[in-house]
Each structure stands twice: as C-alpha cells, then as structure tokens.
KOLDRENGU-730581 format. One record per residue: y, z, x of N, C-alpha, C, CB in turn. Coordinates in Angstrom, 3 decimals. Atoms other than C-alpha are relative to their C-alpha. Glycine has a CB too. Layout:
n.yy;n.zz;n.xx;ca.yy;ca.zz;ca.xx;c.yy;c.zz;c.xx;cb.yy;cb.zz;cb.xx
Y;Z;X;Y;Z;X;Y;Z;X;Y;Z;X
...
// end
This chain:
n.yy;n.zz;n.xx;ca.yy;ca.zz;ca.xx;c.yy;c.zz;c.xx;cb.yy;cb.zz;cb.xx
0.433;-1.069;-0.802;-3.456;-20.326;-23.737;0.589;1.553;-0.477;0.458;-0.387;1.473
-0.923;-1.376;0.182;-2.910;-16.592;-24.242;0.713;0.633;0.938;-0.679;1.019;-0.379
-1.157;-0.558;-1.208;-0.419;-14.557;-22.142;-1.267;0.562;1.005;1.412;1.583;-0.648
1.001;-0.831;-0.828;-2.275;-13.342;-19.073;0.422;1.610;0.249;-0.142;-0.748;1.479
-0.089;-1.764;0.014;-0.414;-9.973;-19.233;0.721;0.715;-1.350;1.043;0.552;1.427
-0.557;-0.231;1.345;0.427;-7.863;-22.247;1.091;1.171;0.286;-1.230;0.446;-1.152
-0.848;-1.168;-0.282;3.183;-5.144;-22.783;-0.325;1.031;-0.773;1.353;-0.223;-0.153
0.384;-1.306;0.370;3.012;-1.714;-23.593;1.328;0.748;-0.083;-1.035;0.642;1.012
-0.738;-0.699;0.171;5.444;0.865;-24.445;-0.345;1.594;0.095;0.408;-0.459;-0.975
0.628;-1.553;-0.084;5.153;4.526;-23.163;1.057;1.019;-0.091;-0.797;0.313;1.426
-1.083;-1.168;-0.033;7.168;7.831;-23.523;-0.655;0.950;1.440;0.008;1.072;-1.805
0.489;-0.988;-1.143;7.002;10.053;-20.244;1.071;1.088;-0.147;-0.047;-0.699;1.656
-0.653;-0.928;0.086;8.615;13.111;-19.784;0.911;-0.215;1.213;-0.765;1.150;-0.131
-1.115;0.877;-0.678;12.013;12.743;-18.029;-0.226;0.654;1.531;1.795;0.232;-0.750
0.630;-0.581;-1.673;10.491;15.204;-14.684;-0.761;-1.392;0.495;-1.471;1.642;-0.086
0.830;1.007;-0.547;7.883;12.487;-14.795;0.560;-1.506;0.352;-1.048;-0.107;-0.936
-0.968;1.159;-0.363;10.508;9.605;-14.650;0.406;0.141;1.014;1.044;-0.248;-0.696
-0.819;-0.138;-0.731;12.703;10.873;-12.404;-0.967;-0.050;1.582;0.839;1.272;-0.494
0.825;0.492;-1.140;9.690;11.036;-9.883;-0.258;-1.353;0.123;-1.191;0.563;0.004
0.878;1.607;-0.328;8.321;7.587;-10.414;1.450;-0.734;0.194;-1.241;-0.892;-1.652
-1.269;0.794;-0.385;12.115;6.482;-10.260;0.326;0.010;1.452;1.219;0.545;-0.723
-0.545;-0.007;-1.211;12.519;7.869;-6.756;-1.229;-0.853;0.875;0.369;1.609;0.480
0.895;0.751;-0.702;9.006;6.767;-5.750;0.072;-1.542;0.010;-1.174;0.373;-0.441
-0.382;1.285;0.221;9.806;3.193;-7.001;0.951;-0.617;1.197;0.679;-0.007;-1.348
-1.467;0.327;-0.875;13.089;3.197;-5.020;-0.693;0.049;1.407;1.501;1.344;-0.175
0.313;-0.506;-1.704;11.360;4.684;-1.559;-0.844;-1.577;0.000;-1.289;1.977;0.432
0.826;1.110;-0.333;8.824;1.464;-2.063;0.605;-1.324;-0.260;-1.221;0.093;-0.698
-0.428;1.418;0.313;11.327;-1.199;-3.133;-0.291;-0.681;-1.106;-0.390;-0.766;0.831
0.540;0.617;1.006;9.825;-1.937;-6.394;0.845;0.534;-1.546;-1.632;0.342;0.129
-0.854;-0.061;1.534;11.140;-1.586;-10.202;-1.227;1.345;-0.577;-0.035;-2.075;-1.273
0.851;-1.209;0.513;9.953;1.479;-12.180;-1.038;-0.639;-0.706;0.767;1.073;-0.959
1.197;0.512;0.706;7.795;-0.779;-14.438;-0.935;-0.434;0.739;0.225;-0.955;-0.824
0.749;0.991;-0.994;6.219;-2.725;-11.758;-0.800;1.308;0.447;1.022;-1.000;1.357
0.938;-1.053;-0.436;4.936;0.609;-10.244;-0.626;0.912;-0.864;0.566;0.735;0.830
1.119;-0.741;1.183;3.848;2.189;-13.663;-0.846;-0.854;-0.093;0.450;0.361;-1.544
1.286;1.289;0.148;1.776;-1.225;-13.801;-0.853;0.071;0.852;0.366;-1.483;0.150
0.978;-0.149;-1.397;0.384;-0.708;-10.487;-1.101;1.375;-0.217;1.177;0.361;1.599
0.962;-0.890;-0.040;-0.636;2.868;-11.182;-0.828;-0.087;-1.190;0.517;1.238;0.188
1.144;0.745;1.328;-2.227;1.658;-14.750;-1.023;-0.256;0.580;0.354;-1.463;-0.794
1.072;1.334;-0.848;-4.198;-1.018;-12.742;-0.600;1.073;0.665;0.763;-1.458;1.259
0.638;-0.834;-1.259;-5.238;1.814;-10.086;-1.012;0.889;-0.828;1.239;1.043;1.001
0.617;-1.113;0.581;-6.232;4.401;-12.857;-1.290;-0.909;-0.722;1.123;0.947;-1.104
0.833;0.773;0.404;-8.147;1.541;-14.664;-1.233;-0.282;0.973;0.697;-1.049;-0.337
0.937;0.294;-0.997;-9.731;0.273;-11.419;-1.056;1.259;0.582;0.870;-0.551;1.121
0.743;-1.021;-0.434;-10.919;3.877;-10.617;-1.071;0.286;-1.099;0.883;1.172;0.327
0.873;-0.412;0.666;-12.442;4.404;-13.747;-1.286;-1.260;-0.195;0.734;0.515;-1.222
1.060;0.915;0.300;-14.298;1.143;-13.736;-0.787;0.152;1.526;0.610;-1.682;-0.482
0.615;0.152;-0.956;-15.512;1.877;-10.301;0.217;-1.013;1.197;-0.926;-0.088;-0.486
-0.123;0.814;-0.855;-13.860;-0.682;-8.180;0.439;0.691;0.999;0.651;-0.983;-0.313
-0.277;-0.660;-1.336;-13.490;0.323;-4.674;0.650;-0.973;0.961;-1.321;0.549;0.646
-0.511;0.520;-1.004;-11.885;-2.463;-3.183;1.405;0.071;0.581;-0.251;-0.983;-0.191
-1.586;-0.446;-0.220;-8.153;-1.087;-3.552;-0.300;1.567;-0.154;1.304;-0.699;-1.320
0.079;-1.519;0.114;-7.821;2.342;-2.702;1.471;0.527;0.096;-0.960;0.670;1.210
-1.477;-0.244;-0.001;-4.799;4.555;-2.795;-0.104;1.060;0.918;0.766;0.355;-1.423
-0.150;-1.015;-1.005;-3.995;6.746;0.408;1.238;0.967;0.039;-0.041;-0.668;1.198
-1.058;-0.859;-0.091;-1.792;9.677;0.919;0.765;-0.517;1.441;-0.562;1.614;-0.025
-0.554;0.307;-1.492;0.512;8.547;4.113;1.092;1.118;0.123;0.720;-1.689;0.225
-1.308;-0.696;-0.205;3.057;11.494;3.560;-0.220;0.670;1.456;0.353;1.169;-1.271
0.173;-0.709;-1.346;1.572;13.148;6.794;0.499;-0.745;1.105;-1.408;0.302;0.297
-0.499;0.695;-1.026;2.470;10.290;8.864;0.820;-1.062;-0.428;-0.970;-0.437;0.791
-0.784;1.011;0.651;5.006;8.415;6.806;1.125;-0.119;1.193;0.584;0.461;-1.622
-1.135;0.180;-0.987;7.740;9.217;9.540;-0.459;-0.676;1.377;0.649;1.438;0.310
0.587;0.693;-1.193;5.667;8.135;12.485;0.060;-1.395;-0.613;-1.582;0.528;0.508
0.073;1.643;0.318;5.159;4.770;10.536;1.517;-0.373;-0.183;-0.967;-0.442;-1.549
-1.044;0.530;0.122;8.393;4.505;9.740;1.147;-0.548;0.828;0.268;0.581;-0.537
-1.024;0.299;-1.297;10.133;4.926;13.048;-0.492;-0.607;1.197;0.598;1.245;0.539
0.720;0.588;-0.895;7.421;3.059;14.925;0.819;-1.224;0.447;-1.338;-0.287;-0.527
-0.588;1.013;-0.530;9.653;0.033;14.995;1.456;-0.002;-0.517;-0.759;-1.202;-0.279
-1.191;0.079;-0.064;13.341;-0.687;14.906;0.658;-1.444;-0.763;0.232;0.182;1.422
-0.367;1.438;0.331;13.683;-4.267;13.794;0.284;-0.082;-1.579;-1.251;-1.055;0.445
-0.609;0.108;1.397;15.346;-5.357;10.538;-1.572;-0.498;-1.229;1.525;-1.507;0.147
1.294;0.478;0.602;11.831;-7.000;9.437;-0.909;1.471;-0.505;-0.901;-1.003;1.293
0.533;-1.074;0.277;10.197;-3.646;9.627;0.421;0.736;-1.170;0.083;0.642;0.967
-0.709;-0.468;1.090;12.639;-1.849;7.814;0.084;-0.392;-1.299;0.960;-0.006;0.268
-0.076;0.546;1.298;12.595;-4.198;5.042;-1.422;-0.104;-0.735;0.657;-1.364;0.118
1.065;0.187;0.707;8.906;-3.615;4.334;-0.487;1.527;-0.708;-1.048;-0.691;0.982
0.613;-1.659;0.677;7.423;-0.658;2.082;-0.867;0.610;0.814;-0.906;-0.020;-1.445
1.133;-1.002;-1.088;5.532;2.142;3.692;-1.440;-0.804;-0.331;-0.182;2.136;-0.575
1.643;0.351;0.040;2.096;0.719;2.207;-0.161;-1.592;0.644;-0.678;0.042;-1.863
0.164;1.466;-0.951;2.982;-2.882;3.676;0.123;0.208;1.520;1.254;-1.160;-0.367
-0.119;-0.598;-1.292;3.856;-1.103;6.999;-1.445;0.119;0.584;0.734;1.404;-0.094
1.434;-0.264;-0.424;0.422;0.409;6.953;-0.698;-1.019;0.212;-0.722;0.697;-0.833
0.818;1.352;0.012;-1.333;-2.800;6.033;0.143;-0.476;1.688;0.792;-1.314;-1.259
-0.535;0.754;-1.042;0.412;-4.552;9.109;-0.641;1.100;0.942;1.733;-0.340;0.022
0.566;-0.641;-0.977;-0.521;-1.581;11.302;-1.560;0.145;-0.040;0.619;1.187;0.041
1.600;0.006;0.344;-4.287;-1.328;9.980;-0.480;-1.467;0.468;-0.355;0.257;-1.815
0.575;0.955;-0.725;-4.731;-4.920;10.930;0.327;-0.513;1.211;-0.046;-0.809;-0.596
-0.444;-0.092;-1.631;-2.972;-4.791;14.098;-1.250;0.718;0.597;1.578;1.007;0.350
1.059;-0.766;-0.590;-5.485;-2.258;15.160;-1.383;-0.533;-0.065;-0.007;1.240;-0.577
1.088;0.981;0.041;-8.390;-4.225;13.757;-0.284;-0.861;0.826;0.029;-0.622;-0.852
0.084;1.209;-0.894;-7.697;-7.244;15.607;-0.063;0.607;1.520;1.374;-1.056;-0.241
-0.186;-0.519;-1.168;-7.105;-4.869;18.526;-1.654;0.394;0.442;1.134;1.255;-0.119
1.142;-0.461;-0.099;-10.663;-3.423;18.139;-0.967;-1.090;0.025;-0.196;0.891;-0.943
0.721;1.179;-0.118;-12.298;-6.802;17.578;0.252;-0.554;1.559;0.486;-1.042;-1.182
-0.018;0.280;-1.466;-10.874;-8.139;20.997;-0.542;0.728;1.008;1.091;-0.079;0.370
0.694;-1.164;-0.913;-11.954;-5.063;22.815;-1.580;-0.249;-0.260;0.505;1.742;-0.513
1.375;0.136;-0.360;-15.487;-5.603;21.546;-0.532;-1.346;0.481;-0.738;0.376;-1.093
0.545;1.277;-0.963;-15.317;-9.377;22.556;0.106;0.282;1.504;0.910;-1.418;-0.257
-0.042;-0.086;-1.407;-14.156;-8.502;25.733;-1.361;0.664;0.607;1.273;0.820;0.386
1.271;-0.633;-0.184;-17.197;-5.987;25.935;-1.369;-0.683;0.144;-0.109;0.769;-0.985
1.093;1.156;0.355;-19.438;-8.748;24.836;0.105;-0.697;1.278;0.329;-1.071;-1.408
-0.138;1.006;-1.005;-18.268;-10.929;27.366;-0.562;0.565;1.343;1.500;-0.439;0.128
0.594;-0.818;-0.957;-19.116;-8.173;29.984;-1.371;-0.052;0.225;0.267;1.179;-0.249
1.437;-0.277;-0.074;-22.462;-7.784;29.087;-0.680;-1.093;-0.241;-0.457;0.979;-0.852
0.503;1.030;-0.161;-23.235;-11.173;28.613;-0.547;-0.872;1.400;0.768;-0.472;-0.592
0.331;0.485;-1.130;-25.744;-12.710;31.444;0.679;-1.232;0.596;-1.199;-0.173;-0.111
// end
C-alpha cells in the first residue's frame, strides 16, 4: 500500500520562517505541521472546498483567551477555543428554539 502522505522540501525567506515559527508556537504546533496545514488550506481553496474556512480572530483573540481561567482552557489553541465557543453558542440557540417551539405547540 502506498504511503498516505508525501514529503516535500521547501525554502522560504527567514522573515517568513520567523513568522511561521511564532504562529506555530502560538497555536501549540510544530512549524512543519502548520506549513502542511497552510498548503492543504490553499489547495482546498483552489479546489473550491468550503467545508473548512480560515477566520481572522485577531480582533477578538484577547476576549477568547481571557474568557476562562481553567488549565484545560489554557491548553487549547485559539482555534480550538473558538470551536468550543461556537459549539456552545449553537447548542444554546438550539435549546432556545426548542423552548420557543414548546411554547408555540397547542
């Protein structure tokens, strides 16, 4: 069976690598893992796959980071925290819709 992943080697400017290194550190992942993710995102975008999106959270990142103080929250990456909050909000909306449906039922 052929391998499911292939390896490539790229060269990037030092400034780009430094940015990538800081970004990866902020998300708690390795540089190569982040680079692979970015390549896959670029390919998905070119192919027109809209099931995954890239969102700029910079304007609300501090609010997200400071929302909770427990160690489990601190261990999550910013994107994981955003997903947790999105799931919680969607569950809340669903619950509110269910309650409104109960009030409207005969």
